[in-house]
Backbone atoms as SQL, in Angstrom:
CREATE TABLE atoms (id INTEGER PRIMARY KEY, chain TEXT, resi INTEGER, resn TEXT, atom TEXT, x REAL, y REAL, z REAL);
INSERT INTO atoms VALUES
  (1, 'A', 1, 'MET', 'N', -17.654, 35.861, 172.503),
  (2, 'A', 1, 'MET', 'CA', -17.481, 34.470, 172.139),
  (3, 'A', 1, 'MET', 'C', -17.853, 33.529, 173.276),
  (4, 'A', 2, 'ASN', 'N', -17.996, 34.071, 174.450),
  (5, 'A', 2, 'ASN', 'CA', -18.329, 33.227, 175.584),
  (6, 'A', 2, 'ASN', 'C', -19.824, 33.289, 175.885),
  (7, 'A', 3, 'ASP', 'N', -20.587, 33.869, 174.967),
  (8, 'A', 3, 'ASP', 'CA', -22.034, 33.967, 175.135),
  (9, 'A', 3, 'ASP', 'C', -22.681, 32.626, 174.802),
  (10, 'A', 4, 'PRO', 'N', -23.912, 32.425, 175.280),
  (11, 'A', 4, 'PRO', 'CA', -24.623, 31.199, 174.901),
  (12, 'A', 4, 'PRO', 'C', -24.805, 31.139, 173.383),
  (13, 'A', 5, 'CYS', 'N', -24.765, 29.949, 172.845),
  (14, 'A', 5, 'CYS', 'CA', -24.879, 29.767, 171.402),
  (15, 'A', 5, 'CYS', 'C', -26.305, 30.082, 170.946),
  (16, 'A', 6, 'ALA', 'N', -26.407, 30.679, 169.790),
  (17, 'A', 6, 'ALA', 'CA', -27.714, 31.057, 169.247),
  (18, 'A', 6, 'ALA', 'C', -28.516, 29.853, 168.751),
  (19, 'A', 7, 'CYS', 'N', -27.880, 28.689, 168.637),
  (20, 'A', 7, 'CYS', 'CA', -28.590, 27.509, 168.131),
  (21, 'A', 7, 'CYS', 'C', -29.594, 26.965, 169.138),
  (22, 'A', 8, 'GLY', 'N', -29.439, 27.344, 170.417),
  (23, 'A', 8, 'GLY', 'CA', -30.410, 26.940, 171.419),
  (24, 'A', 8, 'GLY', 'C', -30.065, 25.690, 172.208),
  (25, 'A', 9, 'ARG', 'N', -28.896, 25.124, 172.006),
  (26, 'A', 9, 'ARG', 'CA', -28.534, 23.912, 172.755),
  (27, 'A', 9, 'ARG', 'C', -28.086, 24.207, 174.179),
  (28, 'A', 10, 'GLY', 'N', -27.855, 25.472, 174.489),
  (29, 'A', 10, 'GLY', 'CA', -27.501, 25.849, 175.849),
  (30, 'A', 10, 'GLY', 'C', -26.011, 25.860, 176.130),
  (31, 'A', 11, 'GLU', 'N', -25.200, 25.504, 175.179),
  (32, 'A', 11, 'GLU', 'CA', -23.750, 25.525, 175.372),
  (33, 'A', 11, 'GLU', 'C', -23.196, 26.887, 174.983),
  (34, 'A', 12, 'LYS', 'N', -21.968, 27.129, 175.405),
  (35, 'A', 12, 'LYS', 'CA', -21.295, 28.354, 175.001),
  (36, 'A', 12, 'LYS', 'C', -20.976, 28.272, 173.510),
  (37, 'A', 13, 'TYR', 'N', -21.038, 29.414, 172.836),
  (38, 'A', 13, 'TYR', 'CA', -20.826, 29.471, 171.388),
  (39, 'A', 13, 'TYR', 'C', -19.489, 28.870, 170.980),
  (40, 'A', 14, 'LYS', 'N', -18.416, 29.189, 171.718),
  (41, 'A', 14, 'LYS', 'CA', -17.093, 28.708, 171.304),
  (42, 'A', 14, 'LYS', 'C', -16.959, 27.194, 171.427),
  (43, 'A', 15, 'LYS', 'N', -17.789, 26.561, 172.255),
  (44, 'A', 15, 'LYS', 'CA', -17.734, 25.103, 172.375),
  (45, 'A', 15, 'LYS', 'C', -18.814, 24.417, 171.542),
  (46, 'A', 16, 'CYS', 'N', -19.710, 25.203, 170.962),
  (47, 'A', 16, 'CYS', 'CA', -20.838, 24.627, 170.244),
  (48, 'A', 16, 'CYS', 'C', -20.686, 24.787, 168.725),
  (49, 'A', 17, 'CYS', 'N', -20.882, 25.982, 168.218),
  (50, 'A', 17, 'CYS', 'CA', -20.964, 26.195, 166.768),
  (51, 'A', 17, 'CYS', 'C', -19.807, 26.997, 166.174),
  (52, 'A', 18, 'LEU', 'N', -18.855, 27.429, 166.976),
  (53, 'A', 18, 'LEU', 'CA', -17.760, 28.248, 166.462),
  (54, 'A', 18, 'LEU', 'C', -16.970, 27.528, 165.383),
  (55, 'A', 19, 'SER', 'N', -16.580, 26.279, 165.623),
  (56, 'A', 19, 'SER', 'CA', -15.772, 25.564, 164.626),
  (57, 'A', 19, 'SER', 'C', -16.570, 25.308, 163.346),
  (58, 'A', 20, 'ALA', 'N', -17.858, 25.049, 163.474),
  (59, 'A', 20, 'ALA', 'CA', -18.695, 24.844, 162.285),
  (60, 'A', 20, 'ALA', 'C', -18.803, 26.133, 161.479),
  (61, 'A', 21, 'ASP', 'N', -18.924, 27.268, 162.167),
  (62, 'A', 21, 'ASP', 'CA', -18.997, 28.559, 161.474),
  (63, 'A', 21, 'ASP', 'C', -17.684, 28.877, 160.771),
  (64, 'A', 22, 'GLU', 'N', -16.562, 28.578, 161.421),
  (65, 'A', 22, 'GLU', 'CA', -15.260, 28.833, 160.802),
  (66, 'A', 22, 'GLU', 'C', -15.064, 27.954, 159.572),
  (67, 'A', 23, 'THR', 'N', -15.492, 26.701, 159.644),
  (68, 'A', 23, 'THR', 'CA', -15.390, 25.793, 158.499),
  (69, 'A', 23, 'THR', 'C', -16.266, 26.282, 157.355),
  (70, 'A', 24, 'SER', 'N', -17.476, 26.693, 157.669),
  (71, 'A', 24, 'SER', 'CA', -18.382, 27.213, 156.639),
  (72, 'A', 24, 'SER', 'C', -17.806, 28.457, 155.985),
  (73, 'A', 25, 'ASP', 'N', -17.212, 29.338, 156.794),
  (74, 'A', 25, 'ASP', 'CA', -16.621, 30.560, 156.265),
  (75, 'A', 25, 'ASP', 'C', -15.459, 30.232, 155.337),
  (76, 'A', 26, 'PHE', 'N', -14.619, 29.277, 155.737),
  (77, 'A', 26, 'PHE', 'CA', -13.485, 28.868, 154.903),
  (78, 'A', 26, 'PHE', 'C', -13.979, 28.295, 153.577),
  (79, 'A', 27, 'GLN', 'N', -14.986, 27.433, 153.624),
  (80, 'A', 27, 'GLN', 'CA', -15.525, 26.831, 152.403),
  (81, 'A', 27, 'GLN', 'C', -16.158, 27.887, 151.503),
  (82, 'A', 28, 'TYR', 'N', -16.828, 28.859, 152.096),
  (83, 'A', 28, 'TYR', 'CA', -17.447, 29.939, 151.324),
  (84, 'A', 28, 'TYR', 'C', -16.379, 30.773, 150.616),
  (85, 'A', 29, 'ARG', 'N', -15.317, 31.143, 151.353),
  (86, 'A', 29, 'ARG', 'CA', -14.239, 31.932, 150.742),
  (87, 'A', 29, 'ARG', 'C', -13.534, 31.141, 149.652),
  (88, 'A', 30, 'ARG', 'N', -13.354, 29.850, 149.851),
  (89, 'A', 30, 'ARG', 'CA', -12.712, 29.010, 148.839),
  (90, 'A', 30, 'ARG', 'C', -13.566, 28.949, 147.573),
  (91, 'A', 31, 'GLN', 'N', -14.869, 28.805, 147.746),
  (92, 'A', 31, 'GLN', 'CA', -15.782, 28.776, 146.601),
  (93, 'A', 31, 'GLN', 'C', -15.730, 30.093, 145.831),
  (94, 'A', 32, 'LEU', 'N', -15.702, 31.219, 146.553),
  (95, 'A', 32, 'LEU', 'CA', -15.608, 32.517, 145.888),
  (96, 'A', 32, 'LEU', 'C', -14.318, 32.630, 145.090),
  (97, 'A', 33, 'ASN', 'N', -13.211, 32.155, 145.658),
  (98, 'A', 33, 'ASN', 'CA', -11.931, 32.202, 144.949),
  (99, 'A', 33, 'ASN', 'C', -11.964, 31.335, 143.696),
  (100, 'A', 34, 'LEU', 'N', -12.562, 30.157, 143.789),
  (101, 'A', 34, 'LEU', 'CA', -12.660, 29.279, 142.624),
  (102, 'A', 34, 'LEU', 'C', -13.510, 29.912, 141.526),
  (103, 'A', 35, 'GLU', 'N', -14.624, 30.521, 141.919),
  (104, 'A', 35, 'GLU', 'CA', -15.492, 31.170, 140.937),
  (105, 'A', 35, 'GLU', 'C', -14.789, 32.351, 140.280),
  (106, 'A', 36, 'SER', 'N', -14.052, 33.117, 141.075),
  (107, 'A', 36, 'SER', 'CA', -13.321, 34.260, 140.532),
  (108, 'A', 36, 'SER', 'C', -12.239, 33.799, 139.563),
  (109, 'A', 37, 'ASP', 'N', -11.511, 32.760, 139.949),
  (110, 'A', 37, 'ASP', 'CA', -10.458, 32.223, 139.086),
  (111, 'A', 37, 'ASP', 'C', -11.055, 31.698, 137.782),
  (112, 'A', 38, 'PHE', 'N', -12.171, 31.004, 137.874),
  (113, 'A', 38, 'PHE', 'CA', -12.836, 30.470, 136.686),
  (114, 'A', 38, 'PHE', 'C', -13.288, 31.602, 135.766),
  (115, 'A', 39, 'SER', 'N', -13.869, 32.650, 136.362),
  (116, 'A', 39, 'SER', 'CA', -14.307, 33.804, 135.565),
  (117, 'A', 39, 'SER', 'C', -13.131, 34.460, 134.862),
  (118, 'A', 40, 'ASP', 'N', -12.025, 34.628, 135.587),
  (119, 'A', 40, 'ASP', 'CA', -10.830, 35.224, 134.983),
  (120, 'A', 40, 'ASP', 'C', -10.334, 34.390, 133.817),
  (121, 'A', 41, 'ARG', 'N', -10.361, 33.086, 133.968),
  (122, 'A', 41, 'ARG', 'CA', -9.903, 32.205, 132.887),
  (123, 'A', 41, 'ARG', 'C', -10.827, 32.275, 131.675),
  (124, 'A', 42, 'LEU', 'N', -12.119, 32.415, 131.925),
  (125, 'A', 42, 'LEU', 'CA', -13.057, 32.547, 130.808),
  (126, 'A', 42, 'LEU', 'C', -12.812, 33.842, 130.041),
  (127, 'A', 43, 'ILE', 'N', -12.510, 34.894, 130.781),
  (128, 'A', 43, 'ILE', 'CA', -12.302, 36.193, 130.149),
  (129, 'A', 43, 'ILE', 'C', -10.971, 36.243, 129.417),
  (130, 'A', 44, 'THR', 'N', -9.904, 35.778, 130.052),
  (131, 'A', 44, 'THR', 'CA', -8.570, 35.889, 129.451),
  (132, 'A', 44, 'THR', 'C', -8.227, 34.715, 128.554),
  (133, 'A', 45, 'GLY', 'N', -8.844, 33.574, 128.771),
  (134, 'A', 45, 'GLY', 'CA', -8.515, 32.380, 127.997),
  (135, 'A', 45, 'GLY', 'C', -8.732, 32.513, 126.508),
  (136, 'A', 46, 'PRO', 'N', -9.907, 32.945, 126.076),
  (137, 'A', 46, 'PRO', 'CA', -10.146, 33.024, 124.633),
  (138, 'A', 46, 'PRO', 'C', -9.181, 33.956, 123.903),
  (139, 'A', 47, 'SER', 'N', -8.815, 35.077, 124.509),
  (140, 'A', 47, 'SER', 'CA', -7.898, 35.985, 123.818),
  (141, 'A', 47, 'SER', 'C', -6.523, 35.340, 123.677),
  (142, 'A', 48, 'TRP', 'N', -6.100, 34.605, 124.703),
  (143, 'A', 48, 'TRP', 'CA', -4.809, 33.926, 124.615),
  (144, 'A', 48, 'TRP', 'C', -4.863, 32.850, 123.534),
  (145, 'A', 49, 'SER', 'N', -5.924, 32.049, 123.542),
  (146, 'A', 49, 'SER', 'CA', -6.002, 30.965, 122.564),
  (147, 'A', 49, 'SER', 'C', -6.178, 31.510, 121.153),
  (148, 'A', 50, 'PHE', 'N', -6.894, 32.616, 121.004),
  (149, 'A', 50, 'PHE', 'CA', -7.050, 33.201, 119.680),
  (150, 'A', 50, 'PHE', 'C', -5.691, 33.637, 119.143),
  (151, 'A', 51, 'GLY', 'N', -4.892, 34.274, 119.998),
  (152, 'A', 51, 'GLY', 'CA', -3.549, 34.682, 119.585),
  (153, 'A', 51, 'GLY', 'C', -2.693, 33.487, 119.231),
  (154, 'A', 52, 'TYR', 'N', -2.824, 32.428, 120.002),
  (155, 'A', 52, 'TYR', 'CA', -2.049, 31.213, 119.751),
  (156, 'A', 52, 'TYR', 'C', -2.441, 30.603, 118.411),
  (157, 'A', 53, 'TYR', 'N', -3.744, 30.451, 118.191),
  (158, 'A', 53, 'TYR', 'CA', -4.194, 29.830, 116.943),
  (159, 'A', 53, 'TYR', 'C', -3.952, 30.732, 115.739),
  (160, 'A', 54, 'SER', 'N', -4.034, 32.020, 115.949),
  (161, 'A', 54, 'SER', 'CA', -3.743, 32.954, 114.863),
  (162, 'A', 54, 'SER', 'C', -2.281, 32.831, 114.445),
  (163, 'A', 55, 'THR', 'N', -1.382, 32.788, 115.422),
  (164, 'A', 55, 'THR', 'CA', 0.050, 32.629, 115.135),
  (165, 'A', 55, 'THR', 'C', 0.316, 31.273, 114.501),
  (166, 'A', 56, 'LEU', 'N', -0.290, 30.235, 115.032),
  (167, 'A', 56, 'LEU', 'CA', -0.111, 28.897, 114.488),
  (168, 'A', 56, 'LEU', 'C', -0.613, 28.840, 113.047),
  (169, 'A', 57, 'GLY', 'N', -1.758, 29.454, 112.784),
  (170, 'A', 57, 'GLY', 'CA', -2.305, 29.469, 111.428),
  (171, 'A', 57, 'GLY', 'C', -1.398, 30.184, 110.453),
  (172, 'A', 58, 'SER', 'N', -0.817, 31.291, 110.884),
  (173, 'A', 58, 'SER', 'CA', 0.081, 32.012, 109.979),
  (174, 'A', 58, 'SER', 'C', 1.355, 31.213, 109.733),
  (175, 'A', 59, 'LEU', 'N', 1.834, 30.508, 110.745),
  (176, 'A', 59, 'LEU', 'CA', 3.023, 29.670, 110.555),
  (177, 'A', 59, 'LEU', 'C', 2.727, 28.511, 109.606),
  (178, 'A', 60, 'LEU', 'N', 1.575, 27.901, 109.756),
  (179, 'A', 60, 'LEU', 'CA', 1.214, 26.791, 108.875),
  (180, 'A', 60, 'LEU', 'C', 0.978, 27.279, 107.451),
  (181, 'A', 61, 'GLY', 'N', 0.493, 28.496, 107.322),
  (182, 'A', 61, 'GLY', 'CA', 0.270, 29.053, 106.000),
  (183, 'A', 61, 'GLY', 'C', 1.571, 29.306, 105.251),
  (184, 'A', 62, 'GLU', 'N', 2.656, 29.495, 105.998),
  (185, 'A', 62, 'GLU', 'CA', 3.956, 29.757, 105.378),
  (186, 'A', 62, 'GLU', 'C', 4.620, 28.483, 104.875),
  (187, 'A', 63, 'ILE', 'N', 4.184, 27.343, 105.349),
  (188, 'A', 63, 'ILE', 'CA', 4.840, 26.077, 104.974),
  (189, 'A', 63, 'ILE', 'C', 4.424, 25.652, 103.595);
């Protein structure tokens, strides 16, 4: 971490691009989590709503 930064500015990596890399990594992991959560909701959502509407339809049919 105390090596010269690969960007070429001549500063040490930890004083140059380390914080930018950590921020980028955090944003990347957050994006992956959001995409995974969205995918899970797409997969599980329709089955839940189908069960809900199926039950609701049968209840309304009884009235």
